[in-house]
Steps between C-alpha positions, in 0.01 A plus 500: 500500500780251543317228319168417330350155484492336160373156598411306812359156588541250783854407394658803336502876500659712229565875533627790289798623704577866499856616419703569816347232714712213639361148448658365818715650773872532449747428786400848626164347596274759336135519607203516268660316208264353242489156661389670826235704330353216296510271804299761692248514219435125496537473882759225471867480416536468122796322345734670258546299173702758311619858540535832322774757555390785723481747210326259254123520484251238381365151550601318816348169610468361854376167630276452801656176614830314471373223273372751245822694525708189428288413196537849356869520569548163328371671180777759538761226540371319190477827305125456457397843620476764231602853594492816285651834599479841342838672501569854387867527407758761394539483119395209279663150500694418183273195445121494497515203730758294679615292799749575771657204678718593799622369831436746781678544831445751782770758571603462864536870564210663310268198488444588129465211260773471231593263223745234605810463284619163628193278443382535862169634613135433404391454140261780386320481167320813386309548171382824352301639203482859389133606513541867413777740419472863605751784517805395713311206652313177430228292654597135533302185582726294725456135601696290742605140494661541841412736784812651653514818708544808279527268196322722245683811613845337471420341165380819335783706647754246363348566152560873549128561527433539872153551641390861535545627856733214599749680726666176601588346161505816285727726696685618189176577313363858515139491626245522223358858514138385448504210754403575860792494741483237766285265288616172340375426149432129573153351543394132548215512250375139515543162659352167384506193722304178528265523798621233748142394594303528175770430240375789293721776358492807725585815306579805716547848353582835651403828325776710341621760753391856428863618482564253214196624311591867544860447389405305187225748403739792539777317305262421213396867484864603454562278201 
C-alpha cells in the first residue's frame, strides 16, 4: 500500500504516506506519485498544500479545490499548523530539548540542503524533545516552525545526531546494526490545522510504523 486514508470530506483528504513514495513528480516526471494516486481515488485533481520527503512516512494533507488549498497554506505561512514528527537518531542529544535555527541553501551539484555560512538562504526553525533513550539511539519528538525541504534531517545531522538510515546527511555515520537498511527513521506523526470551512480544529494522526515499534522493543530488551 502506498497510502491509507486517514480523513476525507468534501474539501480535504488526508493520507498516511508510505516511506519511499514521492509526493509529487520531480523534473524526471515520474508516474504514480502520491498526488496522482490520491487524485485517482477522489476522481479529480487534488491540490498539494505541503510535502514530505520521499523516504519520510506519515500524515500528508491535500485539498480538493484551490480556495481550500490557499486557506490551508495560509496557516503554514502564519505558522498556525502544528506538526509533530517521530525521529529515531544516532546517539542521544546533549540536551533533553532544544531548538535549531539555521539558514538553508541548496548545493548546486548534489542538490543536498546545507547550512549557509553567509546569512543567505531560507530560515529553518526546528525544535526537538527527547522522548526515549535507548542503546546507541534516541526517539525524538520534533516540531517545525518552518517547513523547508530536508529541514529535520539537516538540523539533527548538524547536532551530530542524524536520523537513522539517512544516507544523504549521515554519510560519515556507520549504519545502526539493528535498523533496517534502506529505511529512514522519520515519520510525520500528526498534523493539526483549522478546517477552512468549519473553523474547527482538525487533528490528523498516523500510526507508528512497524519498523519503529520493532526497533524500540528490541532496544528496550537489550538494556
